[in-house]
C-alpha positions as CSV (number, residue, x, y, z in Angstrom):
1,X,-38.2,13.9,16.0
2,X,-39.7,11.1,17.8
3,X,-39.8,11.4,21.7
4,X,-39.2,8.8,24.2
5,X,-41.4,8.1,27.1
6,X,-40.2,8.1,30.7
7,X,-40.2,4.3,30.7
8,X,-37.7,4.1,27.9
9,X,-35.0,6.1,29.9
10,X,-32.2,4.1,31.5
11,X,-32.4,5.7,34.7
12,X,-35.9,4.0,35.3
13,X,-34.1,0.7,35.7
14,X,-32.9,2.0,39.0
15,X,-35.9,4.0,40.1
16,X,-39.3,2.6,38.7
17,X,-39.3,-1.1,39.7
18,X,-41.3,-2.3,42.6
19,X,-38.8,-4.9,44.0
20,X,-36.4,-4.3,46.8
21,X,-33.7,-2.8,44.6
22,X,-35.9,0.0,43.4
23,X,-37.1,0.6,46.9
24,X,-33.7,1.0,48.0
25,X,-32.6,3.4,45.2
26,X,-35.6,5.6,46.0
27,X,-35.0,5.3,49.8
28,X,-31.5,6.5,49.6
29,X,-32.3,9.4,47.3
30,X,-34.7,10.5,49.9
31,X,-32.0,10.1,52.4
32,X,-30.3,13.0,50.8
33,X,-33.6,15.3,51.5
34,X,-35.3,14.9,48.2
35,X,-39.0,14.4,48.1
36,X,-40.2,11.7,45.8
37,X,-41.7,14.1,43.4
38,X,-38.5,15.9,42.9
39,X,-36.7,12.9,41.1
40,X,-39.3,10.3,40.4
41,X,-40.5,10.2,36.8
42,X,-37.9,12.6,35.6
43,X,-34.8,12.3,33.3
44,X,-31.5,12.2,35.4
45,X,-28.8,14.4,34.2
46,X,-25.2,13.9,35.3
47,X,-23.1,17.1,35.7
48,X,-19.6,15.7,35.2
49,X,-17.6,18.4,37.0
50,X,-13.7,18.7,36.7
51,X,-13.5,21.3,39.3
52,X,-10.4,21.3,41.7
53,X,-8.7,23.6,44.1
54,X,-5.5,22.6,42.2
55,X,-6.9,23.4,38.8
56,X,-7.0,27.3,38.5
57,X,-8.6,27.2,35.1
58,X,-11.6,25.2,36.5
59,X,-12.0,27.3,39.8
60,X,-15.3,28.5,38.8
61,X,-16.8,25.2,37.8
62,X,-18.6,24.6,41.0
63,X,-20.6,27.9,40.2
64,X,-21.2,26.6,36.8
65,X,-22.5,23.4,37.9
66,X,-25.2,25.3,39.7
67,X,-26.1,27.1,36.7
68,X,-26.6,23.9,34.8
69,X,-28.8,22.6,37.6
70,X,-31.0,25.6,37.2
71,X,-31.5,24.8,33.6
72,X,-32.3,21.2,34.4
73,X,-34.8,21.9,37.2
74,X,-36.5,24.6,34.9
75,X,-37.6,22.0,32.4
76,X,-38.4,19.1,34.6
77,X,-35.2,17.2,35.0
78,X,-33.3,15.8,38.0
79,X,-29.7,17.1,38.1
80,X,-27.0,15.2,39.9
81,X,-23.4,16.5,40.3
82,X,-20.5,13.9,39.9
83,X,-16.9,14.9,40.4
84,X,-14.3,13.6,37.9
85,X,-10.6,13.8,37.7
86,X,-9.3,17.4,37.1
87,X,-6.5,17.4,34.7
88,X,-5.5,21.0,34.9
89,X,-2.3,22.0,33.4
90,X,0.7,23.4,35.2
91,X,0.2,21.5,38.6
92,X,-0.3,17.9,37.5
93,X,3.1,16.2,37.1
94,X,4.6,14.6,35.1
95,X,1.8,15.7,32.6
96,X,-1.9,15.8,32.4
97,X,-1.6,13.7,29.3
98,X,-0.7,10.8,31.4
99,X,-4.1,11.0,32.8
100,X,-6.3,12.0,29.9
101,X,-7.2,8.2,29.2
102,X,-7.8,8.0,33.1
103,X,-10.5,10.8,32.8
104,X,-12.0,9.0,29.7
105,X,-12.3,5.8,31.6
106,X,-13.7,7.5,34.7
107,X,-16.4,9.5,32.7
108,X,-17.5,6.4,30.8
109,X,-17.8,4.3,33.9
110,X,-19.5,7.2,36.0
111,X,-22.2,7.4,33.3
112,X,-22.5,3.7,32.8
113,X,-22.7,2.7,36.6
114,X,-25.1,5.3,37.7
115,X,-28.8,6.0,36.7
116,X,-27.9,8.7,34.1
117,X,-30.0,9.6,31.0
118,X,-27.8,12.3,29.7
119,X,-24.8,14.5,30.8
120,X,-23.5,17.9,30.8
121,X,-19.6,17.8,30.9
122,X,-17.8,20.6,32.6
123,X,-14.1,21.2,31.5
124,X,-11.9,23.4,29.4
125,X,-8.3,22.9,30.3
126,X,-6.3,21.1,27.7
127,X,-6.7,17.3,28.3
128,X,-10.2,17.7,30.0
129,X,-12.0,18.2,26.6
130,X,-10.8,15.2,24.9
131,X,-10.8,13.1,28.0
132,X,-14.5,14.0,29.0
133,X,-15.7,13.4,25.4
134,X,-13.8,10.2,24.7
135,X,-15.6,8.7,27.6
136,X,-18.9,10.2,26.7
137,X,-18.6,9.2,23.0
138,X,-17.8,5.6,24.2
139,X,-20.8,5.6,26.6
140,X,-23.1,7.0,23.9
141,X,-25.8,8.8,25.8
142,X,-26.9,12.4,25.0
143,X,-24.2,14.8,26.2
144,X,-23.3,18.5,25.9
145,X,-20.0,19.9,26.6
146,X,-19.8,23.0,28.5
147,X,-16.5,24.7,28.2
148,X,-14.9,26.6,31.1
149,X,-14.1,29.7,28.8
150,X,-10.9,31.7,28.4
151,X,-9.5,34.0,31.1
152,X,-9.7,37.8,30.7
153,X,-7.1,39.6,28.5
154,X,-3.8,40.0,30.3
155,X,-1.6,43.3,30.0
156,X,1.9,44.2,31.5
157,X,3.3,47.7,31.2
158,X,1.1,48.6,28.2
159,X,1.7,45.4,26.2
160,X,-0.9,42.5,25.8
161,X,0.3,39.4,27.5
162,X,-1.0,36.0,26.7
163,X,-0.7,33.0,29.3
164,X,2.0,30.7,28.3
165,X,3.2,32.5,25.2
166,X,4.6,35.3,27.2
167,X,5.8,33.3,30.1
168,X,8.1,31.6,27.5
169,X,9.0,34.9,25.9
170,X,9.8,36.6,29.1
171,X,11.7,33.7,30.6
172,X,14.0,33.9,27.6
173,X,14.5,37.5,28.2
174,X,15.2,36.9,31.9
175,X,17.8,34.4,31.0
176,X,19.3,36.7,28.3
177,X,19.5,39.4,31.0
178,X,17.0,41.9,29.4
179,X,14.7,42.0,32.2
180,X,15.2,41.9,35.9
181,X,14.1,39.5,38.5
182,X,11.9,42.1,40.1
183,X,10.3,42.5,36.5
184,X,9.8,38.7,36.6
185,X,8.1,38.9,39.9
186,X,5.9,41.7,38.9
187,X,4.7,39.8,35.7
188,X,3.9,36.8,37.7
189,X,0.9,38.4,39.3
190,X,-0.4,40.3,36.2
191,X,-0.5,38.0,33.5
192,X,-3.2,35.4,34.5
193,X,-5.8,37.9,35.9
194,X,-9.2,35.9,36.1
195,X,-10.8,32.7,36.2
196,X,-10.7,30.6,33.1
197,X,-8.3,28.7,30.7
198,X,-5.4,30.3,28.8
199,X,-6.3,33.4,26.9
200,X,-4.2,32.4,23.9
201,X,-5.0,30.0,21.1
202,X,-3.3,27.3,23.2
203,X,-4.5,23.7,23.7
204,X,-7.5,24.7,25.8
205,X,-9.1,27.1,23.3
206,X,-7.9,25.0,20.4
207,X,-9.9,22.0,21.6
208,X,-13.1,23.8,23.0
209,X,-13.3,25.6,19.5
210,X,-12.9,22.3,17.5
211,X,-15.6,20.6,19.5
212,X,-17.9,23.6,19.1
213,X,-17.5,23.5,15.4
214,X,-18.1,19.6,15.5
215,X,-21.4,20.5,17.3
216,X,-20.8,19.2,20.7
217,X,-21.3,22.5,22.5
218,X,-24.1,25.0,22.0
219,X,-23.3,27.2,19.2
220,X,-20.5,29.5,20.0
221,X,-20.1,28.5,23.6
222,X,-16.3,28.0,23.3
223,X,-15.6,31.7,22.7
224,X,-17.5,33.2,25.8
225,X,-15.0,34.4,28.4
226,X,-15.1,32.7,31.9
227,X,-15.7,35.9,33.6
228,X,-18.4,37.2,31.4
229,X,-22.0,37.1,32.8
230,X,-23.0,35.2,29.6
231,X,-21.1,32.1,30.6
232,X,-23.3,31.0,33.6
233,X,-26.3,31.9,31.2
234,X,-24.7,29.4,28.6
235,X,-24.2,26.9,31.4
236,X,-28.1,27.2,32.3
237,X,-28.9,26.7,28.7
238,X,-26.9,23.5,28.6
239,X,-28.9,22.2,31.5
240,X,-32.3,23.1,29.5
241,X,-31.1,21.6,26.3
242,X,-29.8,18.3,27.8
243,X,-33.4,17.5,28.7
244,X,-34.7,17.8,25.3
245,X,-31.8,15.8,24.0
246,X,-32.7,12.9,26.5
247,X,-36.2,12.9,25.3
248,X,-35.1,12.8,21.7
249,X,-32.3,10.2,22.4
250,X,-29.9,12.7,20.5
251,X,-26.8,10.9,21.3
252,X,-23.3,11.3,19.7
253,X,-23.7,8.3,17.4
254,X,-26.7,10.0,15.9
255,X,-24.8,13.1,14.6
256,X,-21.1,12.7,15.3
257,X,-19.6,11.6,12.1
258,X,-16.8,12.2,9.5
259,X,-18.4,15.6,8.5
260,X,-18.3,16.7,12.2
261,X,-14.5,15.9,12.2
262,X,-13.9,17.7,9.0
263,X,-15.6,20.8,10.3
264,X,-13.3,20.4,13.5
265,X,-10.3,20.2,11.1
266,X,-11.1,23.4,9.2
267,X,-11.5,25.3,12.4
268,X,-8.1,23.7,13.8
269,X,-6.2,25.1,10.9
270,X,-8.0,28.4,10.8
271,X,-7.3,29.1,14.4
272,X,-3.5,28.2,14.1
273,X,-4.3,25.8,16.9
274,X,-2.1,23.7,19.1
275,X,-0.3,20.7,17.8
276,X,-1.7,18.8,20.7
277,X,-5.0,18.7,18.6
278,X,-3.5,16.1,16.3
279,X,-3.1,13.6,19.2
280,X,-6.6,14.3,20.7
281,X,-8.7,14.4,17.4
282,X,-7.3,10.9,16.4
283,X,-8.3,9.5,19.7
284,X,-11.8,11.0,19.8
285,X,-12.5,10.0,16.1
286,X,-11.6,6.3,16.9
287,X,-14.1,6.4,19.7
288,X,-16.6,7.6,17.2
289,X,-15.7,4.9,14.7
290,X,-14.4,7.6,12.3
291,X,-11.2,7.1,10.3
292,X,-9.0,10.0,10.8
293,X,-5.2,10.2,10.2
294,X,-2.4,12.7,10.2
295,X,-2.6,12.8,6.6
296,X,-6.1,13.9,6.6
297,X,-5.0,16.8,8.9
298,X,-1.9,17.6,6.8
299,X,-4.4,17.8,3.7
300,X,-6.7,20.2,5.4
301,X,-3.6,22.2,6.7
302,X,-2.7,22.8,3.1
303,X,-6.1,24.1,2.3
304,X,-7.0,26.5,5.2
305,X,-4.7,29.2,6.3
306,X,-4.3,30.8,9.9
307,X,-7.1,33.4,9.9
308,X,-7.6,34.0,13.5
309,X,-5.2,36.8,14.7
310,X,-4.4,35.3,18.1
311,X,-1.4,34.5,20.0
312,X,1.0,32.6,19.6
313,X,0.6,33.1,15.8
314,X,-1.1,36.5,15.9
315,X,-1.6,39.6,18.1
316,X,-4.7,39.3,19.9
317,X,-6.2,37.4,22.8
318,X,-9.4,35.3,23.3
319,X,-11.5,38.2,24.8
320,X,-10.7,40.3,21.8
321,X,-11.8,37.1,19.6
322,X,-15.1,37.0,21.5
323,X,-16.0,40.7,21.0
324,X,-15.0,40.3,17.3
325,X,-17.7,37.8,16.9
326,X,-16.0,34.7,18.2
327,X,-16.0,31.3,16.5
328,X,-19.3,31.5,14.7
329,X,-17.9,34.5,12.9
330,X,-14.9,32.8,11.8
331,X,-16.9,29.8,10.8
332,X,-19.1,32.0,8.6
333,X,-16.0,33.4,6.8
334,X,-14.8,29.8,6.1
335,X,-18.1,28.2,5.1
336,X,-17.0,27.3,1.7
337,X,-14.7,24.7,3.5
338,X,-17.3,23.4,5.9
339,X,-20.0,20.7,5.7
340,X,-22.9,22.9,6.6
341,X,-25.3,20.0,6.8
342,X,-23.6,18.4,9.8
343,X,-25.8,18.1,12.7
344,X,-25.2,19.6,16.2
345,X,-26.3,19.1,19.8
346,X,-29.1,21.7,19.5
347,X,-30.7,19.6,16.7
348,X,-29.9,22.2,14.0
349,X,-27.2,21.9,11.1
350,X,-23.9,23.8,11.4
351,X,-25.0,25.9,8.5
352,X,-28.1,27.0,10.4
353,X,-26.1,27.9,13.5
354,X,-23.7,30.1,11.7
355,X,-26.2,31.8,9.2
356,X,-26.6,34.9,11.2
357,X,-23.1,35.3,12.5
358,X,-21.3,38.6,12.0
359,X,-17.6,39.7,12.5
360,X,-17.2,43.1,14.1
361,X,-13.3,43.2,13.8
362,X,-11.8,42.1,10.4
363,X,-8.4,42.4,11.9
364,X,-9.1,39.9,14.7
365,X,-11.0,37.4,12.6
366,X,-9.8,37.5,9.0
367,X,-10.7,35.8,5.8
368,X,-8.7,33.7,3.3
369,X,-8.0,36.9,1.3
370,X,-6.1,38.4,4.3
371,X,-4.8,35.5,6.5
372,X,-2.4,36.1,9.5
373,X,-0.1,33.5,8.0
374,X,-0.5,32.8,4.3
375,X,-0.2,29.1,3.2
376,X,3.1,30.1,1.4
377,X,4.6,31.2,4.6
378,X,3.6,28.3,6.9
379,X,0.7,26.0,8.1
380,X,-0.9,25.2,11.2
381,X,0.2,21.6,11.0
382,X,3.0,20.4,8.9
383,X,3.4,16.5,8.7
384,X,6.9,15.2,8.5
385,X,8.3,11.7,7.6
386,X,11.6,10.2,7.0
387,X,14.2,7.9,8.6
388,X,13.9,9.9,11.9
389,X,10.0,9.7,11.9
390,X,8.8,6.9,9.8
391,X,5.3,7.1,11.3
392,X,5.1,10.9,11.3
393,X,6.2,13.9,13.2
394,X,4.3,17.2,13.4
395,X,5.1,20.8,13.7
396,X,3.4,24.4,13.5
397,X,5.4,25.8,10.6
398,X,3.3,29.0,10.9
399,X,4.9,29.7,14.2
400,X,8.5,28.9,13.1
401,X,11.2,31.1,11.9
402,X,11.1,30.8,8.1
403,X,14.8,30.3,7.6
404,X,14.8,27.1,9.5
405,X,12.0,25.4,7.4
406,X,14.9,24.0,5.2
407,X,17.9,23.3,7.4
408,X,20.7,20.9,7.7
409,X,22.7,20.9,11.2
410,X,24.5,18.7,13.5
411,X,22.4,17.1,16.4
412,X,22.9,17.8,20.0
413,X,21.1,14.9,21.7
414,X,19.9,14.6,25.3
415,X,18.3,11.5,26.8
416,X,16.4,13.4,29.6
417,X,15.2,16.8,30.8
418,X,17.7,16.5,33.6
419,X,20.6,15.9,31.4
420,X,19.5,18.8,29.1
421,X,19.0,21.2,32.0
422,X,22.3,20.4,33.4
423,X,24.1,21.3,30.1
424,X,22.1,23.6,28.4
425,X,23.4,26.9,30.0
426,X,26.9,25.9,30.1
427,X,28.9,28.7,28.4
428,X,31.4,26.3,27.0
429,X,28.5,24.3,25.4
430,X,29.6,23.3,21.8
431,X,26.5,24.8,20.0
432,X,25.6,27.3,17.4
433,X,22.4,28.6,16.0
434,X,22.6,25.8,13.2
435,X,22.8,23.0,15.8
436,X,19.5,20.7,16.0
437,X,18.6,20.3,19.7
438,X,17.0,16.8,20.2
439,X,15.3,15.5,23.5
440,X,14.1,11.9,23.5
441,X,12.5,9.4,25.8
442,X,9.7,12.0,26.2
443,X,7.1,10.0,24.3
444,X,3.8,8.1,25.6
445,X,5.9,5.2,26.9
446,X,9.3,6.7,27.7
447,X,8.2,9.6,29.9
448,X,5.6,8.2,30.4
449,X,2.7,10.2,29.2
450,X,4.3,12.3,26.5
451,X,4.8,15.7,28.6
452,X,5.1,19.1,27.0
453,X,8.8,18.9,26.9
454,X,9.2,19.7,23.2
455,X,9.8,23.5,23.3
456,X,13.5,22.9,24.4
457,X,15.1,25.9,25.7
458,X,17.5,28.0,23.7
459,X,21.0,27.8,25.4
460,X,21.7,31.1,27.3
461,X,24.9,31.5,25.3
462,X,22.8,31.7,22.2
463,X,20.1,34.0,23.8
464,X,22.8,36.5,24.6
465,X,23.7,36.5,20.9
466,X,20.2,37.4,20.0
467,X,19.0,34.0,19.0
468,X,15.5,33.3,19.7
469,X,14.7,30.1,17.6
470,X,16.5,27.0,16.3
471,X,15.5,23.6,15.2
472,X,14.4,21.4,17.9
473,X,13.2,17.7,17.9
474,X,11.4,15.8,20.5
475,X,9.2,12.7,20.9
476,X,7.1,14.6,23.4
477,X,4.7,17.4,23.0
478,X,4.7,21.3,23.2
479,X,2.3,23.6,24.9
480,X,-0.2,25.0,22.5
481,X,0.7,28.5,23.8
482,X,4.4,28.3,22.6
483,X,6.1,28.8,19.3
484,X,9.2,28.2,17.3
485,X,10.7,25.7,15.0
486,X,9.9,22.6,17.1
487,X,9.3,19.1,15.7
488,X,7.1,17.1,17.9
489,X,5.3,13.8,18.4
490,X,8.1,11.9,16.6
491,X,6.9,8.3,16.0
492,X,7.7,5.7,16.8
493,X,9.3,7.3,20.1
494,X,12.8,6.4,21.1
495,X,11.6,4.3,24.1
496,X,10.0,1.7,21.9
497,X,12.7,1.4,19.5
498,X,12.0,4.3,17.1
499,X,14.9,5.7,15.1
500,X,15.1,8.8,17.3
501,X,16.8,6.5,19.7
502,X,19.7,5.7,17.3
503,X,20.6,9.3,16.6
504,X,23.9,10.5,18.2
505,X,25.4,14.0,18.8
506,X,27.3,15.2,15.7
507,X,25.0,13.3,13.2
508,X,23.7,15.7,10.6
509,X,19.9,16.2,10.5
510,X,18.1,17.4,7.6
511,X,14.6,19.1,7.8
512,X,12.7,19.9,4.7
513,X,9.2,21.2,5.7
514,X,8.2,21.8,2.1
515,X,9.0,18.2,1.0
516,X,7.7,16.8,4.5
517,X,10.9,15.3,5.2
518,X,12.9,14.7,8.6
519,X,15.9,12.6,8.1
520,X,19.3,11.9,9.8
521,X,22.1,11.6,7.4
522,X,23.5,8.4,8.5
523,X,23.8,5.5,6.1
524,X,21.8,2.3,6.5
525,X,24.6,-0.1,7.5
526,X,25.6,2.3,10.3
527,X,22.0,2.5,11.4
528,X,21.6,-1.3,11.5
529,X,24.8,-1.6,13.6
530,X,23.4,1.1,16.1
531,X,20.0,-0.8,16.2
532,X,21.8,-4.1,17.1
533,X,23.5,-2.3,20.0
534,X,20.3,-0.3,21.2
535,X,19.1,-0.9,24.6
536,X,16.0,0.9,26.1
537,X,17.0,3.6,28.7
538,X,13.3,4.7,29.7
539,X,12.1,3.5,33.2
540,X,9.5,0.8,33.1
541,X,7.0,0.9,35.9
542,X,6.1,-2.2,37.6
543,X,3.1,-0.8,39.4
544,X,0.7,2.2,39.4
545,X,-1.4,3.7,36.8
546,X,1.9,4.5,34.9
547,X,2.4,0.6,34.5
548,X,-1.0,0.2,32.8
549,X,-0.4,3.3,30.6
550,X,3.1,1.9,29.4
551,X,1.5,-1.4,28.7
552,X,-1.5,-0.4,26.7
553,X,-0.9,3.0,25.2
554,X,-0.7,3.6,21.5
555,X,1.9,5.9,19.7
556,X,1.2,9.6,19.0
557,X,0.1,8.9,15.4
558,X,-2.5,6.7,16.7
559,X,-4.0,9.1,19.3
560,X,-2.2,7.8,22.4
561,X,-5.5,5.9,23.6
562,X,-5.3,2.7,25.3
563,X,-5.9,-0.5,23.0
564,X,-8.7,-1.8,25.2
565,X,-10.7,1.4,25.1
566,X,-10.4,2.4,21.3
567,X,-11.6,-0.9,20.3
568,X,-15.1,-0.8,18.8
569,X,-18.2,-2.4,20.4
570,X,-20.9,-1.9,22.8
571,X,-20.6,-2.7,26.6
572,X,-23.5,-4.3,28.2
573,X,-25.6,-2.2,30.7
574,X,-24.8,-3.2,34.4
575,X,-27.0,-5.8,36.1
576,X,-29.2,-4.7,38.8
577,X,-30.1,-7.4,41.3
């Protein structure tokens, strides 16, 4: 591979010139205590760090940035750490999804506006992976993604407990009266017991594993637990490898293609991954100029069963997955589905990267001959269309109660979470297990930001009868750690005039997952009458980032990116005068 000279690197526009601007750039760098020899004539590596005191999953990334710096210095580079928006789940309201595109914008402009030749991206919690990579793909300089890693296994009273999955499970048991408030408080301090992202196959590990398979991380990096000593070593290797990538000009546009995304889809389905990936992958693909649709995902979901035995679809946690061989072992078992010639950040093919992988626990990492969930039972991603979701809705049928996969029931419709929460536990609520719970105005524009409101609560009245699942529909999203018969991402959303906004309490809703259908049994004339009377109920923002978001965001089936960011075409380098 041809190596570039130092004069060909973009950082030299700032540092190498003999004019007053070049003098000022060198002068100000020395102001920070660096000697000229420490930065002149060296590739400049940005460490984009999403560390934050309010992002517990990323609380160790300051230390990992230091590890990356060690690797960069080791091979003759100049590392610079640049903080970026930390879109850590749980604390950020109304949803981190509102700020994914903000992070993508920030990353792209940080890289463009500074003297940067390549970057190591530090993230891991749900939206940080797509946000960081969307910006980096658009900027198109050499980058490596360094995933934060999953937290250590949780256990409570002898039972494995997974972040998010068991939060929801035990919340239902508390509401049903099966555990006490003291139990709940005890659980609170025991489930999330180390640094790192959720230890289940939630959105965090879904996305980091997908981008690992796509070749955007060092091979197998996504499986290393955050607290493992191998994790900082991996971060240091990222710093070392990025220097070679800079000399080789090994940027995303040179290897990230349709084959990469296909490999990502195989991984997604085999992991029983989060439905959120459906939105993020489309957005990432569009930034890379790859045509990827929900139909492509549905096709792959029909070919690759759930093979990773991980919560919420299975019985183990991410630390178990790592010790069983991790992602590389899973990919080795699925290599017949993979494009083994797809290139990766280490300059090798995916096939080369997985050639020596071994599985050490065939119950944790299974093959197609012994899947966790056979395709006949359910899929990682089921695509639905019909008069309730003309442009598509999705669900994880592998995590649903099979008896609801073909169902007809009356709708109970709520226009906001506040309205729903006020009514849901009323003992006189007119509801049965057959009722279809609906929450609308939770989409990209309506919320705004498409929060994880889609795992609608089972009414206390039904919980006490032993009910733990029912059909639920929402134009928002659901945490990847959750489970149940939840239909999500309904497009178009209610707030922009989608037919979900025309549904009324008492209307019959028909779900047929095998047929890929989601319909309301209301005749066309009645729907037209309702459409003529329909008025938007979602709040429209007049200012703030939310106003920008509402005006420019696409719908879920299109990736929820901004129209002015997903458009193809280069952006000129900044002028220096």
